[in-house]
ROMAR-884071 format. One record per residue: y negated, z, x of N, C-alpha, C, O in turn; residue number from 1; residue in three letters. Coordinates in steps of 0.001 Angstrom, whole numbers, plus 500000, padded with zeros to 6 digits. Each point is the difference from the previous one (the first is absolute). Layout:
ROMAR-884071
<<Y; Z; X>; <Y; Z; X>; <Y; Z; X>; <Y; Z; X>; NUM; ALA>,
...
end
This chain:
ROMAR-884071
<<501183; 500000; 500847>; <498817; 500000; 499153>; <498755; 500000; 500891>; <499969; 500613; 501067>; 1; MET>,
<<499017; 498681; 498454>; <498764; 499825; 500768>; <498888; 500820; 499349>; <499691; 499801; 498825>; 2; ILE>,
<<499704; 501120; 501929>; <498921; 500809; 499432>; <498752; 499155; 499739>; <499635; 499131; 500793>; 3; PRO>,
<<499721; 501152; 498067>; <498778; 499293; 499617>; <498964; 501003; 499524>; <500310; 501150; 499688>; 4; VAL>,
<<498450; 498379; 500268>; <498917; 500761; 499385>; <499403; 499134; 498890>; <500154; 498779; 499995>; 5; ILE>,
<<499177; 501865; 499088>; <499318; 499258; 498946>; <498647; 499569; 500548>; <499121; 500823; 500257>; 6; VAL>,
<<500733; 497853; 499916>; <498736; 499457; 500516>; <498936; 499982; 498917>; <498807; 500044; 500300>; 7; ALA>,
<<501612; 499891; 498452>; <499037; 500028; 498912>; <500498; 499250; 498790>; <501100; 499448; 499985>; 8; GLY>,
<<498057; 500549; 499002>; <500253; 499263; 498773>; <498924; 498929; 499909>; <498812; 500288; 500146>; 9; VAL>,
<<501605; 498491; 499615>; <499077; 498868; 499919>; <500248; 499245; 498706>; <501015; 500205; 499334>; 10; ARG>,
<<498062; 498932; 500320>; <500164; 499128; 498845>; <500295; 498595; 500497>; <499272; 499462; 500834>; 11; MET>,
<<501810; 499941; 498643>; <500352; 498625; 500328>; <499211; 499098; 499063>; <500010; 500181; 498783>; 12; GLU>,
<<499318; 498859; 501798>; <499184; 499073; 499213>; <500736; 498684; 499840>; <500796; 499673; 500879>; 13; MET>,
<<499010; 499581; 498115>; <499043; 500168; 498903>; <500564; 500795; 498833>; <499292; 500210; 499015>; 14; PRO>,
<<501967; 500242; 501058>; <500629; 500648; 498846>; <499561; 501447; 499799>; <500311; 500599; 498971>; 15; SER>,
<<498970; 499971; 501999>; <499567; 501396; 499930>; <501172; 500965; 499866>; <499922; 500982; 499262>; 16; ASN>,
<<501161; 498734; 501452>; <501189; 500839; 499985>; <499949; 500959; 501184>; <499777; 499569; 501132>; 17; THR>,
<<500428; 501739; 498624>; <499987; 500956; 501115>; <501208; 499827; 500912>; <501108; 499710; 499547>; 18; PRO>,
<<498654; 500474; 501740>; <501039; 499955; 501017>; <499827; 501230; 500886>; <498892; 500303; 500443>; 19; ILE>,
<<502212; 500402; 499811>; <499966; 501068; 500993>; <500492; 499377; 501302>; <500982; 499258; 500013>; 20; VAL>,
<<498330; 501050; 501075>; <500338; 499454; 501310>; <500586; 501092; 500876>; <499360; 501018; 500266>; 21; LEU>,
<<501865; 498752; 500177>; <500632; 500903; 500951>; <499945; 499350; 501366>; <500248; 498800; 500122>; 22; LEU>,
<<499435; 501962; 500899>; <499881; 499494; 501369>; <500982; 500747; 500887>; <499986; 501230; 500062>; 23; ASN>,
<<500881; 498005; 500635>; <500949; 500675; 500888>; <499211; 500734; 501088>; <499030; 499476; 500548>; 24; GLU>,
<<501407; 501733; 499746>; <499265; 500855; 500936>; <500019; 499425; 501409>; <498972; 500006; 500678>; 25; ILE>,
<<502168; 499501; 499773>; <500121; 499493; 501363>; <500084; 498477; 500031>; <500795; 499437; 500753>; 26; ASP>,
<<498399; 499904; 498444>; <500056; 498541; 499964>; <498790; 499413; 499294>; <499030; 500694; 499699>; 27; GLY>,
<<501056; 498018; 500049>; <498862; 499282; 499420>; <500305; 499426; 498621>; <499193; 499258; 499441>; 28; THR>,
<<501975; 501086; 500011>; <500346; 499453; 498688>; <499482; 500886; 498868>; <499966; 501227; 500092>; 29; ARG>,
<<499636; 498092; 498842>; <499588; 500644; 498770>; <500975; 499597; 498908>; <500523; 498886; 500004>; 30; TYR>,
<<499717; 502016; 499070>; <500850; 499704; 498865>; <499154; 500125; 498742>; <499627; 501109; 499618>; 31; LEU>,
<<500064; 497772; 499729>; <499254; 500069; 498735>; <500960; 500207; 498841>; <500996; 499288; 499873>; 32; PRO>,
<<498700; 501685; 499288>; <500816; 500266; 498815>; <499075; 499976; 498785>; <499068; 500796; 499895>; 33; ILE>,
<<501209; 498277; 499193>; <499210; 499914; 498778>; <500342; 501187; 499128>; <501174; 500309; 499800>; 34; TRP>,
<<497794; 500370; 499669>; <500191; 501197; 499183>; <499139; 499890; 498749>; <499137; 499129; 499903>; 35; VAL>,
<<501105; 501752; 499155>; <499183; 500064; 498795>; <498679; 500695; 500275>; <499831; 500669; 501019>; 36; GLY>,
<<499242; 499161; 498060>; <498664; 500587; 500160>; <500048; 501527; 500028>; <499300; 500627; 500795>; 37; ALA>,
<<501516; 499971; 498346>; <500097; 501467; 499960>; <500565; 500532; 501311>; <499507; 500994; 500534>; 38; VAL>,
<<501529; 498344; 499985>; <500608; 500433; 501259>; <499037; 499803; 501168>; <499930; 500836; 500901>; 39; GLU>,
<<499327; 498052; 499080>; <499002; 499761; 501052>; <498957; 501109; 500001>; <499584; 500472; 501058>; 40; ALA>,
<<499998; 499939; 497757>; <499029; 501091; 499889>; <500591; 501301; 500534>; <499323; 500746; 500708>; 41; THR>,
<<501933; 499527; 498957>; <500647; 501223; 500477>; <500094; 500017; 501517>; <499788; 501040; 500625>; 42; ALA>,
<<500528; 497815; 499971>; <500094; 499906; 501459>; <498627; 500159; 500633>; <499846; 500729; 500980>; 43; ILE>,
<<499155; 498590; 498464>; <498637; 500095; 500544>; <499466; 501426; 499888>; <499375; 500497; 500937>; 44; ALA>,
<<500860; 500166; 497935>; <499569; 501394; 499843>; <500632; 500884; 501068>; <499325; 500835; 500602>; 45; TYR>,
<<501967; 498980; 499629>; <500682; 500826; 501004>; <499435; 499734; 501389>; <499819; 500930; 500786>; 46; ALA>,
<<499900; 497807; 499521>; <499436; 499677; 501320>; <498621; 500620; 500197>; <499635; 500381; 501112>; 47; GLN>,
<<499611; 499715; 497812>; <498627; 500497; 500087>; <499892; 501481; 499659>; <498895; 500534; 499907>; 48; GLN>,
<<502245; 500137; 499905>; <500028; 501420; 499636>; <499189; 500303; 498744>; <499348; 501042; 499918>; 49; ASP>,
<<500689; 498061; 499113>; <499321; 500202; 498729>; <500913; 500810; 499088>; <501172; 499666; 499824>; 50; VAL>,
<<498288; 501387; 499603>; <500754; 500806; 499048>; <499394; 499787; 498623>; <498879; 500434; 499736>; 51; THR>,
<<501865; 498894; 499379>; <499474; 499776; 498656>; <499944; 501311; 499216>; <500692; 500956; 500352>; 52; PRO>,
<<498496; 499103; 498593>; <499878; 501240; 499237>; <501316; 500440; 499346>; <500234; 501195; 499823>; 53; PRO>,
<<500616; 497848; 499823>; <501326; 500293; 499461>; <501023; 499340; 500904>; <499728; 498933; 500550>; 54; ARG>,
<<501433; 501665; 499619>; <500995; 499413; 500900>; <500458; 498622; 499520>; <500258; 499787; 498815>; 55; PRO>,
<<499836; 499281; 502144>; <500586; 498705; 499712>; <501519; 500159; 500056>; <500508; 501037; 500427>; 56; MET>,
<<500203; 497942; 499144>; <501465; 500060; 499962>; <500584; 500384; 501358>; <500931; 500802; 500068>; 57; THR>,
<<498534; 498634; 501012>; <500540; 500292; 501331>; <499708; 501437; 500421>; <500797; 500612; 500712>; 58; HIS>,
<<498072; 499929; 498855>; <499697; 501405; 500273>; <500994; 500893; 499259>; <500477; 500996; 500543>; 59; ASP>,
<<499827; 498639; 498215>; <500993; 500734; 499217>; <501364; 499945; 500683>; <500715; 501002; 500038>; 60; LEU>,
<<499650; 497832; 500501>; <501290; 499867; 500691>; <500053; 500902; 501232>; <501028; 500623; 500267>; 61; MET>,
<<497888; 499451; 500471>; <499946; 500882; 501176>; <500217; 501446; 499567>; <500776; 500732; 500614>; 62; VAL>,
<<498523; 499676; 498314>; <500151; 501369; 499497>; <501424; 500252; 499523>; <500565; 501063; 500257>; 63; ASP>,
<<500009; 497975; 499059>; <501361; 500138; 499477>; <501016; 500149; 501129>; <500886; 500852; 499930>; 64; LEU>,
<<498992; 498332; 501098>; <500904; 500102; 501149>; <499915; 501403; 500610>; <501020; 500619; 500303>; 65; ILE>,
<<497765; 499866; 499870>; <499806; 501333; 500572>; <500516; 501112; 499112>; <500624; 500943; 500487>; 66; GLY>,
<<499128; 498962; 498217>; <500451; 501028; 499059>; <501519; 500088; 499947>; <500554; 501069; 499744>; 67; GLU>,
<<500114; 497820; 500496>; <501456; 499989; 500002>; <500576; 500457; 501343>; <501218; 500062; 500171>; 68; LEU>,
<<497905; 500254; 500769>; <500443; 500480; 501298>; <500471; 498894; 500927>; <500602; 500271; 501038>; 69; GLY>,
<<499128; 498492; 498596>; <500395; 498866; 500835>; <498843; 499599; 500913>; <498873; 500471; 499850>; 70; ALA>,
<<501438; 498650; 501094>; <498972; 499473; 500902>; <500206; 498506; 500151>; <501129; 499530; 500141>; 71; ARG>,
<<497781; 499730; 499830>; <500047; 498582; 500353>; <499878; 499935; 501514>; <499035; 500506; 500573>; 72; LEU>,
<<501960; 498860; 500085>; <499998; 499966; 501459>; <499628; 498635; 500573>; <499691; 499882; 501186>; 73; THR>,
<<500339; 499091; 497970>; <499639; 498668; 500471>; <500140; 498979; 498899>; <500578; 500258; 498945>; 74; GLY>,
<<498877; 498575; 501332>; <500030; 498877; 499066>; <500442; 498777; 500786>; <499505; 499744; 501098>; 75; VAL>,
<<501443; 499491; 498326>; <500493; 498797; 500666>; <499856; 498794; 499077>; <500434; 500034; 498848>; 76; ARG>,
<<498955; 498902; 501664>; <500008; 498711; 499314>; <501256; 499318; 500525>; <500069; 499634; 501173>; 77; ILE>,
<<500924; 500195; 497957>; <501335; 499658; 500469>; <500405; 498544; 499834>; <500805; 499491; 500779>; 78; THR>,
<<498649; 499832; 498219>; <500445; 498623; 499782>; <498970; 499194; 499229>; <499050; 500521; 499415>; 79; SER>,
<<501193; 498182; 500620>; <499190; 499020; 499272>; <500986; 499032; 499366>; <500692; 499260; 500698>; 80; LEU>,
<<499368; 500750; 497979>; <500942; 499156; 499274>; <499252; 499211; 498935>; <499361; 500577; 499120>; 81; THR>,
<<500724; 498104; 500968>; <499326; 499123; 499038>; <498520; 500341; 499860>; <499460; 500003; 498894>; 82; ASP>,
<<499893; 500283; 502222>; <498571; 500283; 500010>; <499617; 501405; 499578>; <498814; 500302; 499869>; 83; GLY>,
<<502177; 500572; 499915>; <499736; 501376; 499572>; <500408; 500955; 501115>; <501122; 499940; 500504>; 84; VAL>,
<<497952; 500944; 499877>; <500276; 501006; 501018>; <500673; 501211; 499352>; <499728; 500331; 498846>; 85; PHE>,
<<501159; 500327; 501918>; <500678; 501203; 499547>; <499762; 501107; 501024>; <499885; 499747; 501199>; 86; PHE>,
<<500043; 501491; 498297>; <499744; 501145; 500875>; <500937; 501150; 499653>; <500591; 500053; 498921>; 87; ALA>,
<<499520; 500856; 502026>; <500802; 501221; 499849>; <499117; 501195; 500356>; <499281; 499987; 500999>; 88; ILE>,
<<500791; 501044; 498162>; <499383; 501289; 500324>; <501081; 500850; 500648>; <501067; 500191; 499417>; 89; LEU>,
<<498675; 500317; 501770>; <500928; 500916; 500667>; <499563; 501423; 499670>; <498909; 500437; 500367>; 90; ASP>,
<<501964; 500265; 498937>; <499706; 501362; 499564>; <500972; 500985; 500622>; <501124; 499643; 500354>; 91; LEU>,
<<498439; 501583; 499774>; <500865; 501112; 500371>; <499961; 500948; 498797>; <498936; 500487; 499619>; 92; MET>,
<<502223; 499764; 499795>; <500049; 500837; 498805>; <499752; 501463; 500352>; <499948; 500372; 501172>; 93; THR>,
<<499901; 500439; 497803>; <499782; 501435; 500200>; <501176; 500642; 500709>; <499838; 501026; 500661>; 94; ALA>,
<<501356; 498380; 499211>; <501186; 500554; 500659>; <500216; 499419; 501392>; <501006; 500291; 500647>; 95; THR>,
<<498040; 498876; 499820>; <500089; 499442; 501343>; <500813; 498727; 500101>; <500322; 499561; 501104>; 96; GLY>,
<<500015; 499843; 497773>; <500771; 498761; 500007>; <499066; 498790; 499986>; <499046; 499963; 499224>; 97; GLN>,
<<501224; 499046; 501633>; <499187; 498779; 499941>; <500328; 499222; 498731>; <501145; 499978; 499548>; 98; PRO>,
<<497835; 499386; 499886>; <500174; 499219; 498777>; <499067; 498801; 500054>; <498864; 500105; 500465>; 99; HIS>,
<<501617; 498762; 499061>; <499195; 498778; 499955>; <499721; 499630; 498556>; <500873; 500100; 499137>; 100; GLU>,
<<497897; 499470; 500611>; <499620; 499498; 498686>; <499399; 498612; 500160>; <499159; 499781; 500872>; 101; LEU>,
<<501265; 499293; 498299>; <499409; 498671; 499994>; <498598; 500092; 499395>; <499766; 500760; 499061>; 102; SER>,
<<499310; 498457; 501489>; <498619; 500036; 499518>; <499324; 498657; 500228>; <500429; 499201; 500833>; 103; ALA>,
<<498522; 500573; 498422>; <499163; 498843; 500304>; <499220; 500330; 501276>; <499588; 501145; 500187>; 104; ARG>,
<<500205; 497883; 500681>; <499252; 500288; 501225>; <498619; 500590; 499736>; <499558; 500885; 500732>; 105; PRO>,
<<499764; 498640; 498242>; <498657; 500516; 499720>; <500045; 501491; 499692>; <499159; 500753; 500491>; 106; SER>,
<<501809; 499689; 498702>; <500127; 501421; 499695>; <500399; 500791; 501235>; <499478; 501088; 500244>; 107; ASP>,
<<501449; 498364; 500536>; <500449; 500671; 501222>; <498832; 500183; 500973>; <499839; 501068; 500592>; 108; ALA>,
<<499357; 497893; 499567>; <498854; 500071; 500918>; <498978; 501022; 499503>; <499473; 500784; 500789>; 109; ILE>,
<<500249; 499210; 497913>; <499044; 500967; 499446>; <500473; 501436; 500249>; <499196; 500868; 500337>; 110; ALA>,
<<502101; 499380; 499498>; <500535; 501338; 500267>; <499934; 500334; 501486>; <499599; 501102; 500375>; 111; LEU>,
<<500792; 497954; 500464>; <499994; 500241; 501448>; <498606; 500375; 500491>; <499849; 500904; 500822>; 112; ALA>,
<<499143; 498408; 498678>; <498631; 500295; 500425>; <499557; 501381; 499532>; <499308; 500707; 500733>; 113; LEU>,
<<501078; 499682; 498068>; <499609; 501312; 499484>; <500676; 501138; 500763>; <499406; 501057; 500211>; 114; ARG>,
<<501842; 498715; 500200>; <500761; 501061; 500658>; <499884; 499930; 501526>; <500184; 501004; 500688>; 115; ILE>,
<<499512; 497812; 499828>; <499858; 499852; 501445>; <501315; 499783; 500712>; <500201; 500511; 501102>; 116; GLY>,
<<500705; 498731; 498281>; <501293; 499715; 500632>; <500006; 498570; 500523>; <499201; 499172; 499563>; 117; VAL>,
<<501704; 500536; 501378>; <500058; 498659; 500587>; <500437; 498934; 498999>; <500775; 500257; 499079>; 118; PRO>,
<<498697; 498537; 501136>; <500401; 498815; 499256>; <500625; 499056; 501009>; <499419; 499724; 501049>; 119; ILE>,
<<501775; 499778; 498626>; <500665; 499048; 500880>; <500433; 498772; 499201>; <500127; 500038; 498776>; 120; THR>,
<<500094; 498871; 501964>; <500407; 498734; 499384>; <501230; 499491; 500745>; <500080; 500080; 501225>; 121; VAL>,
<<500870; 499399; 498013>; <501199; 499412; 500604>; <499601; 498797; 500851>; <499151; 499209; 499588>; 122; ALA>,
<<501451; 500641; 501595>; <499641; 498889; 500888>; <500122; 498629; 499337>; <499155; 499134; 500225>; 123; PRO>,
<<501878; 500657; 498965>; <500159; 498683; 499369>; <498910; 499723; 498978>; <499650; 498840; 499782>; 124; ASP>,
<<499801; 502195; 499584>; <498900; 499809; 499050>; <498750; 499556; 500748>; <499303; 499082; 499568>; 125; VAL>,
<<500416; 501574; 501560>; <498828; 499600; 500793>; <500192; 498604; 500586>; <499043; 499238; 500139>; 126; LEU>,
<<502193; 500438; 500200>; <500284; 498678; 500562>; <499712; 498900; 498978>; <499428; 498964; 500337>; 127; GLU>,
<<500968; 501267; 498429>; <499846; 498988; 498946>; <498586; 499972; 499436>; <499428; 498925; 499819>; 128; VAL>,
<<500001; 502247; 499900>; <498740; 500050; 499257>; <498804; 500452; 500826>; <498868; 499954; 499519>; 129; ALA>,
<<501363; 500482; 501720>; <498893; 500448; 500830>; <499153; 498833; 500467>; <500489; 498888; 500195>; 130; GLY>,
<<498245; 501391; 499978>; <499044; 499002; 500457>; <499418; 500484; 501318>; <499442; 501094; 500075>; 131; VAL>,
<<500686; 498100; 500947>; <499503; 500389; 501317>; <498514; 499684; 500099>; <499567; 498868; 499787>; 132; GLU>,
<<499674; 502156; 500540>; <498576; 499828; 500264>; <499750; 500600; 501376>; <499736; 501196; 500121>; 133; ILE>,
<<500347; 497968; 500924>; <499849; 500536; 501354>; <498577; 500476; 500256>; <499033; 499507; 499420>; 134; PRO>,
<<500884; 501476; 501477>; <498677; 500447; 500450>; <499334; 498862; 500736>; <500647; 499275; 500755>; 135; ASP>,
<<498058; 500567; 499026>; <499279; 498995; 500786>; <499649; 500617; 501354>; <500333; 501156; 500262>; 136; ASP>,
<<499017; 498099; 500570>; <499687; 500466; 501360>; <499198; 501287; 499972>; <500181; 500863; 500859>; 137; ALA>,
<<498930; 499277; 498157>; <499161; 501194; 499931>; <500638; 501091; 499152>; <499561; 501150; 500027>; 138; ASN>,
<<501490; 498484; 499208>; <500634; 500997; 499151>; <499102; 500491; 498888>; <500177; 501123; 499529>; 139; GLY>,
<<498865; 498077; 500033>; <499041; 500424; 498993>; <500672; 500097; 498633>; <500582; 499019; 499536>; 140; GLU>,
<<499351; 502138; 499810>; <500605; 500139; 498677>; <499416; 499021; 498981>; <500717; 499526; 499119>; 141; PRO>,
<<497991; 500169; 500995>; <499385; 499070; 499053>; <500650; 498621; 500083>; <500186; 499337; 498979>; 142; GLU>,
<<500159; 500230; 502233>; <500658; 498708; 500167>; <501400; 500027; 499396>; <500437; 499011; 499410>; 143; ASP>,
<<500264; 502097; 500730>; <501331; 500124; 499418>; <499923; 499955; 498480>; <500813; 499345; 499348>; 144; GLN>,
<<498196; 501361; 500088>; <499834; 499996; 498551>; <499674; 498592; 499514>; <500537; 499563; 498982>; 145; VAL>,
<<498599; 499727; 501722>; <499663; 498629; 499611>; <501216; 499090; 500078>; <500198; 499163; 499120>; 146; GLU>,
<<500617; 500985; 501912>; <501216; 499195; 500108>; <500935; 500304; 498839>; <500653; 499101; 499469>; 147; ALA>,
<<499412; 502165; 500140>; <500877; 500340; 498883>; <499444; 499457; 498688>; <500763; 499548; 499146>; 148; PHE>,
<<497929; 500490; 500688>; <499394; 499411; 498792>; <500338; 498527; 499898>; <500319; 499508; 498918>; 149; ARG>,
<<499614; 499780; 502206>; <500350; 498581; 499992>; <501449; 499811; 499587>; <500318; 499079; 499248>; 150; GLU>,
<<500565; 501790; 501241>; <501403; 499925; 499603>; <500139; 500218; 498498>; <500705; 499249; 499327>; 151; PHE>,
<<498620; 501784; 500140>; <500135; 500326; 498585>; <499524; 498877; 499086>; <500520; 499834; 498896>; 152; LEU>,
<<498499; 499398; 501556>; <499489; 498915; 499168>; <501047; 498924; 499746>; <499927; 499291; 498997>; 153; GLU>,
<<501035; 500581; 501894>; <500980; 498927; 499849>; <501404; 500465; 499684>; <500936; 499206; 500100>; 154; GLY>,
<<499254; 502062; 499520>; <501342; 500525; 499774>; <500166; 500397; 498535>; <499041; 500356; 499316>; 155; VAL>,
<<502196; 499570; 500232>; <500317; 500457; 498643>; <501308; 500783; 500055>; <500722; 499919; 500993>; 156; SER>,
<<499592; 500837; 497956>; <501261; 500764; 500003>; <501222; 499110; 500186>; <501002; 500440; 500563>; 157; PRO>,
<<498929; 498331; 498977>; <501134; 499085; 500133>; <500326; 499701; 501465>; <501128; 499626; 500321>; 158; GLU>,
<<497889; 500539; 500566>; <500239; 499743; 501421>; <501030; 500965; 500604>; <500535; 499746; 501080>; 159; ASP>,
<<499737; 501358; 498218>; <500905; 501006; 500515>; <501339; 499999; 499307>; <500805; 500908; 500204>; 160; PHE>,
<<499451; 498077; 498970>; <501299; 499887; 499359>; <501010; 499484; 501012>; <499665; 499216; 500888>; 161; GLU>,
<<501553; 501227; 498969>; <501061; 499569; 500913>; <500269; 498502; 499797>; <499954; 499516; 498870>; 162; ALA>,
<<500326; 499751; 502211>; <500305; 498580; 499858>; <501272; 499807; 499173>; <500937; 500794; 500081>; 163; PRO>,
<<499076; 498151; 499135>; <501166; 499717; 499131>; <501027; 499198; 500742>; <501044; 499666; 499441>; 164; GLN>,
end
């Protein structure tokens, strides 16, 4: 598994569809995952440490995990099938037993950010759907963001479907 960080949430144009961008920690590849508007908001709130006046669904999930005496220990983006990403929540139960739960990547990422646990991606997922954005000579983040914007303008979810 390859460790990643959440680079941010962006809007793909012209459809105005939210995308969460994962960036491999020790590399130059980004993994764009199309998400819903509510999930994009939950991820952005967690990144910005925004606390809404009432708990959002992901905040409730964090509280529920804790109240049950369990711990979220990590999040894995495990596969890409027919253009759909799949994720696993790695939990430790109150009795100390490891447990896996299937989850949508957007929900898994929102939880990981709230709890502060690692996010990893399966190597084959990054190989198929990752986009390489190499550092330029100056390593300027603005240039990397512009290169990624150019990529987003010409990509669609269908680009990540498995070949037939």
